[in-house]
C-alpha positions as CSV (number, residue, x, y, z in Angstrom):
1,M,-2.3,5.5,-17.6
2,S,-3.7,2.1,-17.9
3,S,-7.0,0.8,-16.4
4,T,-5.8,-3.0,-16.9
5,P,-3.5,-4.7,-14.4
6,S,0.1,-4.6,-15.1
7,T,2.4,-7.4,-16.2
8,N,5.1,-6.0,-14.1
9,E,6.3,-7.0,-10.9
10,P,4.3,-5.5,-8.1
11,A,5.2,-2.2,-6.9
12,L,6.3,-3.6,-3.3
13,S,7.8,-6.8,-2.4
14,N,5.9,-9.3,-0.6
15,E,7.8,-8.6,2.5
16,Q,7.0,-4.8,2.5
17,T,3.5,-5.4,1.4
18,E,2.9,-7.8,4.5
19,R,4.6,-5.3,6.6
20,M,2.6,-2.6,5.7
21,R,-0.7,-4.5,5.9
22,A,0.5,-5.3,9.5
23,L,1.0,-1.8,10.3
24,A,-2.1,-0.7,8.6
25,Q,-4.2,-3.1,10.8
26,G,-2.7,-1.5,13.8
27,G,-4.1,2.0,12.6
28,D,-0.9,3.3,11.0
29,K,-1.8,6.2,8.5
30,D,1.4,6.1,6.7
31,A,0.8,2.4,6.0
32,E,-2.3,2.8,4.7
33,R,-1.2,5.5,2.5
34,V,1.6,3.3,1.1
35,L,-0.9,0.4,0.4
36,T,-3.1,2.7,-1.4
37,L,-0.1,4.0,-3.6
38,A,0.8,0.3,-4.2
39,R,-2.2,-0.5,-5.8
40,A,-2.3,2.6,-7.9
41,A,1.4,1.9,-9.2
42,D,0.4,-1.8,-9.8
43,Q,-2.2,-0.3,-12.2
44,E,0.6,1.6,-14.0
45,N,-0.5,5.2,-12.3
46,A,2.8,7.1,-13.0
47,E,2.2,9.5,-10.1
48,A,1.6,6.8,-7.7
49,Q,4.8,4.9,-9.2
50,F,6.8,8.4,-8.8
51,Y,5.9,9.0,-4.8
52,L,6.1,5.3,-4.1
53,A,9.5,5.3,-5.8
54,H,10.5,8.2,-3.6
55,S,9.4,6.9,-0.5
56,L,11.5,3.6,-1.2
57,Q,14.5,5.4,-2.2
58,E,14.3,7.6,1.0
59,G,13.0,4.9,3.3
60,V,10.1,6.8,4.6
61,L,6.5,6.1,5.2
62,G,7.7,3.2,7.4
63,L,9.3,1.7,4.2
64,T,12.5,-0.3,4.1
65,R,14.9,1.7,1.8
66,D,15.3,-0.3,-1.4
67,P,17.2,1.7,-4.1
68,E,16.6,-1.0,-6.8
69,A,13.0,-1.3,-6.3
70,A,12.7,2.7,-6.3
71,R,14.8,2.8,-9.8
72,K,12.4,0.2,-11.6
73,L,9.4,2.0,-10.4
74,L,10.9,5.3,-11.6
75,G,11.5,3.8,-14.7
76,R,7.9,2.4,-15.0
77,A,6.6,6.0,-13.9
78,A,8.7,7.5,-16.8
79,K,7.2,5.1,-19.3
80,N,3.8,5.8,-18.1
81,G,3.8,9.5,-18.2
């Protein structure tokens, strides 16, 4: 795991991030978890990338289903170990 920020695209789209922030501000605990996962995934944490990819693939934790973003994150997770 690298401690430097990634040069890859963010784990979540801007739309998904803004939606999660709005839900988290309303007290949604799943949205808070997603934002925490996204921050860790952006720092190349493979475990966070894997769990976030799964959530995007399945459309859970309040995320809109996005198989393409899930595929990209799984690739990053595999690369990061």
